[in-house]
C-alpha positions in Angstrom: -48.4 -139.2 1.3 -48.7 -135.6 -0.8 -46.7 -133.2 0.4 -47.1 -130.5 -2.5 -44.5 -128.9 -4.3 -41.3 -128.5 -2.1 -40.4 -124.3 -1.4 -37.6 -122.8 -2.8 -35.0 -120.9 -0.9 -35.6 -117.6 -1.8 -32.5 -115.8 -2.6 -31.4 -112.6 -1.1 -29.8 -110.6 1.7 -31.7 -111.0 5.1 -32.3 -107.8 6.9 -29.0 -109.1 10.0 -26.7 -109.0 6.6 -27.7 -105.5 5.5 -27.9 -103.8 8.7 -24.5 -105.4 9.3 -22.9 -104.2 5.8 -24.4 -100.8 6.2 -22.5 -100.5 10.4 -19.4 -101.9 8.7 -19.9 -99.3 5.7 -20.7 -96.2 8.4 -17.5 -97.5 10.2 -15.0 -97.1 7.4 -16.8 -93.5 6.2 -16.3 -92.5 9.9 -12.5 -93.7 9.2 -11.8 -91.7 6.1 -13.7 -88.5 7.3 -11.8 -88.8 10.6 -8.2 -89.1 8.3 -9.3 -86.2 5.0 -10.0 -83.7 8.0 -7.0 -82.8 8.8 -5.9 -82.1 5.2 -8.9 -80.2 4.2 -8.3 -77.1 7.0 -4.7 -76.4 5.7 -6.4 -75.7 2.4 -8.7 -73.5 3.5 -6.1 -71.6 6.0 -4.6 -71.1 2.4 -7.3 -69.9 0.4 -8.3 -67.2 3.3 -4.8 -66.2 3.7 -4.6 -65.5 -0.2 -8.1 -63.7 -0.1 -7.1 -61.6 3.1 -3.9 -60.6 1.1 -6.4 -59.2 -2.2 -8.7 -57.6 0.1 -5.6 -55.4 1.7 -3.9 -54.8 -1.8 -7.8 -53.5 -2.9 -7.4 -51.1 0.3 -4.2 -50.0 -0.8 -5.2 -49.5 -4.3 -8.1 -47.8 -3.2 -6.1 -45.5 -0.9 -3.7 -44.6 -3.4 -6.0 -43.7 -5.9 -8.4 -41.8 -3.5 -6.2 -40.2 -0.9 -8.1 -41.8 2.0 -9.1 -45.1 3.3 -12.5 -46.7 2.6 -14.8 -45.8 5.2 -16.4 -49.3 6.8 -19.9 -50.0 5.6 -21.7 -49.9 9.4 -22.8 -46.9 11.0 -22.9 -46.4 14.8 
């Protein structure tokens, strides 16, 4: 009885295995993002405070040079 060549199992990952890996990687990314977010916000607050201080200093300098405070750019 001739059966032909035996079929070799192809190497590689199945769709199920790949979906499990993607699912676990997603869980790890969500965990990392939830840990990193509270660390980023204080840095942004410090940067904003520095920018506001620079703006206040620029307004003070302008007022000292021109003897008046600059007007708003908006009309109305």
